[in-house]
Structure formats: C-alpha cells, structure tokens
C-alpha positions in Angstrom: 89.6 74.8 99.6 86.8 73.7 101.6 84.0 76.0 101.7 82.2 76.0 105.0 78.2 76.5 105.2 78.0 78.0 101.8 79.8 81.6 103.4 81.2 84.1 100.9 84.9 84.1 100.8 84.6 87.6 98.5 81.6 90.0 98.1 82.2 93.2 96.0 80.3 96.4 95.6 80.6 99.9 94.4 79.6 102.8 96.6 78.2 105.7 95.1 80.5 108.7 94.0 78.3 111.4 96.0 79.1 109.1 99.1 82.9 109.0 98.5 83.3 112.8 97.8 81.8 113.7 101.5 84.8 111.1 102.6 87.6 112.3 100.8 88.2 115.8 102.8 89.0 114.0 105.9 91.9 112.0 104.8 94.0 115.7 104.5 93.9 115.9 108.1 95.6 112.5 109.3 97.7 112.8 111.8 101.2 111.4 111.9 101.9 107.9 112.8 104.4 107.3 115.3 104.8 103.3 114.7 107.1 101.2 112.2 105.0 101.8 109.6 104.4 105.9 110.0 106.5 106.9 107.1 104.3 105.3 104.5 101.1 105.3 106.3 99.3 107.9 107.9 96.3 106.9 110.1 93.2 106.9 112.4 91.8 104.6 114.4 88.0 104.3 116.2 85.4 101.7 117.3 81.9 102.4 116.6 78.6 101.0 117.0 75.1 102.0 115.8 73.3 103.8 118.6 69.8 104.6 117.5 70.6 104.4 113.8 73.7 106.7 114.8 77.6 106.1 114.4 78.5 106.3 118.0 82.1 106.5 119.0 83.1 103.4 121.8 85.6 103.9 124.2 89.4 104.4 122.9 91.4 101.5 122.9 95.1 100.1 121.8 95.1 98.3 118.7 96.9 95.0 118.9 97.5 91.7 116.8 99.3 88.8 117.6 102.7 88.4 115.8 101.5 85.1 114.1 99.0 87.4 112.4 100.7 90.5 112.0 105.0 89.4 111.7 105.8 93.5 110.9 104.5 94.9 114.0 102.7 92.0 115.9 102.6 91.9 119.9 102.8 95.9 120.0 99.9 98.1 121.4 99.1 100.9 119.1 97.1 104.1 119.8 95.8 106.4 117.2 93.5 109.3 117.3 90.1 108.5 116.9 87.9 109.6 113.5 86.9 112.9 113.2 83.4 113.6 114.6 82.4 115.4 111.8 83.3 112.3 109.6 81.3 109.7 111.4 78.5 112.7 110.7 77.9 112.3 107.2 76.0 110.2 105.0 78.6 108.9 103.4 79.9 107.2 106.4 76.7 106.3 107.7 76.4 104.5 104.4 79.5 102.8 104.4 78.7 101.1 107.7 75.5 100.1 106.9 76.9 98.3 103.6 79.3 96.3 105.9 76.4 95.3 108.1 74.5 94.1 105.4 76.9 92.2 103.6 78.4 90.6 106.4 75.3 89.8 108.3 76.4 91.0 112.0 74.0 92.3 114.7 73.4 96.2 113.9 74.6 97.0 117.3 78.2 95.0 116.9 81.2 96.9 117.8 83.2 97.8 114.3 86.4 98.7 114.1 87.7 101.1 111.6 91.2 102.1 110.2 91.5 105.2 107.8 94.5 105.0 106.0 96.5 107.3 103.5 99.2 104.9 102.2 102.1 106.9 100.6 104.1 106.0 97.8 107.7 107.2 99.0 110.2 104.7 97.7 110.3 101.9 94.7 107.7 99.5 95.5 106.4 101.0 99.0 104.1 98.3 100.3 100.6 99.2 101.4 100.6 95.9 103.9 104.1 95.6 105.3 102.9 92.3 106.7 102.3 90.8 103.5 99.9 87.9 102.7 97.9 87.8 106.0 94.6 87.8 108.0 93.7 90.1 110.6 92.2 87.7 113.3 88.3 88.7 112.4 85.3 87.3 110.9 84.8 90.3 108.6 87.4 92.4 107.1 86.5 94.9 103.9 88.7 97.6 102.2 86.9 100.5 100.8 88.7 102.8 98.0 88.1 106.6 98.6 90.9 108.4 96.6 93.8 108.0 95.0 96.6 110.0 93.3 99.9 109.7 91.5 100.1 105.7 91.6 100.6 102.5 90.2 99.9 99.5 92.1 98.4 99.1 95.2 96.0 96.6 94.1 93.7 94.3 96.2 95.1 90.6 96.3 93.0 87.6 97.8 94.6 84.3 98.2 92.8 80.7 98.9 96.0 80.1 101.6 99.1 82.0 102.6 101.3 80.5 100.2 99.1 79.9 97.2 99.1 82.2 94.0 96.6 85.3 94.7 93.2 84.0 93.0 91.7 87.4 92.8 93.4 91.1 91.8 91.9 94.4 91.2 92.8 98.0 91.5 91.4 99.7 94.7 89.2 102.2 92.9 87.4 104.8 94.2 84.2 103.3 95.7 85.5 100.2 95.9 84.0 97.8 98.5 85.4 94.6 98.8 84.5 92.5 101.9 86.3 88.9 102.5 85.8 85.9 105.1 89.0 86.7 107.3 88.7 83.1 108.9 88.7 81.3 105.3 90.8 83.6 102.6 94.0 85.6 103.0 94.7 88.9 101.5 97.6 91.5 100.4 98.3 94.6 98.2 100.6 95.1 95.6 103.5 97.7 96.1 102.9 100.9 94.9 105.1 103.4 92.9 104.5 106.9 91.7 103.9 107.8 88.1 105.5 111.4 88.7 108.1 110.9 91.4 108.2 115.0 91.6 104.5 114.6 92.8 103.0 112.9 95.6 101.6 109.5 95.2 98.9 107.9 97.6 96.1 105.5 98.0 93.2 106.8 100.6 91.0 103.8 102.1 89.1 102.6 105.1 89.4 98.9 106.4 86.4 98.0 108.5 86.5 94.9 110.6 83.8 93.0 112.9 
C-alpha cells in the first residue's frame, strides 16, 4: 500500500481512567434508535466545535451516508437526539475532543461529528458495525472505548484495503483511543457475543469524525 505524504494510518492512545469515568453514566440515558440497526445499537449524534475553549453544539442536522460507503443503511437521512449538554460540559469530553484535534491536526474551530453508541450483544455474533468492512467518508475517524460488560468480541479491525485480511486487531478497552486515516485504510469490528446469556452484554464507545 502506498503511504501518502508520510501520513499516519493508525494512531493509538489511552485516555486516563478518571476522564473515562466521567463519561460512563451518560450511556445509561441513550434513547431508542428507530433505524435498521436500532435493535442492537442505541445512539446519539451531534456536531460540535470548540468556541472560546468550550464544546458548543452546532445546529442539528440529519446524518446520511452514501450507499457506496454504507451498504446497510446508506442514502437514508437519520436524525438522532443530541449528546447531552451535561456530557459536553465534563472535563472528560473536553479531553477527548482535545486529543482528537491534536492527533488529527485539524484546526481547533473545525466541526467535529460525534456518535455516542451502546452496542448490544443480542444474538449470536451480533455485528457492532453492520455495514462490514468500510470507510466513513471523512479524513479522520476515531473510536474511543468507554465501557463494556458481559461481552466477548467487538475488537477493532483495520485493513489496508476492503478485500484484504485485517492488518490490526485490538480489543476496544475502556480508554482506548484509536484514530484511523479514513482516506487510506478501512475498518470494521468483530462480532459480539454475551458471556452470560442471562445478563445484558454491551460495548459503549464514541466515534469522532472530521
């Protein structure tokens, strides 16, 4: 694979657990998701930017991906509830966004799209990413692990091309902060299964894009 201008294809950091602990409670307040993935992915979505050093919600817009990128639910305008203001006010969320800006090299006033997910293991081999091996259509995509319970699987996979075998695989641990160059590599996640079928199994994470 050709590397362009020595760009980083994958960057990995771990966020301090004190910041992660501030983010965990908000996942218990995620609303129902009315779209095709709603049975196994609870979700909020916002566009934010830094204004005077603080996270500021930008006007709400529908989220839509071309079906060439998302063959599962492409060309569908999806509208989600915004991230909670109380979450955006935490030092933990501020730290996540600051890390994203630093690692991506974007201007500090760039619009950043943030998806907040609780991915539920409901059946055998529940797919965290039902679109499969994909790109999201941005320059920078970051997966930030926050919490998980009673699951095995759900590891992040990174690929040199859509049809290649994965070149990177890692558990989405609490605090993992992995950024991929979305123009150069593809990503996916392994299916999830509950360890104890009598208990809820889930993975909580943020996906940040710009």
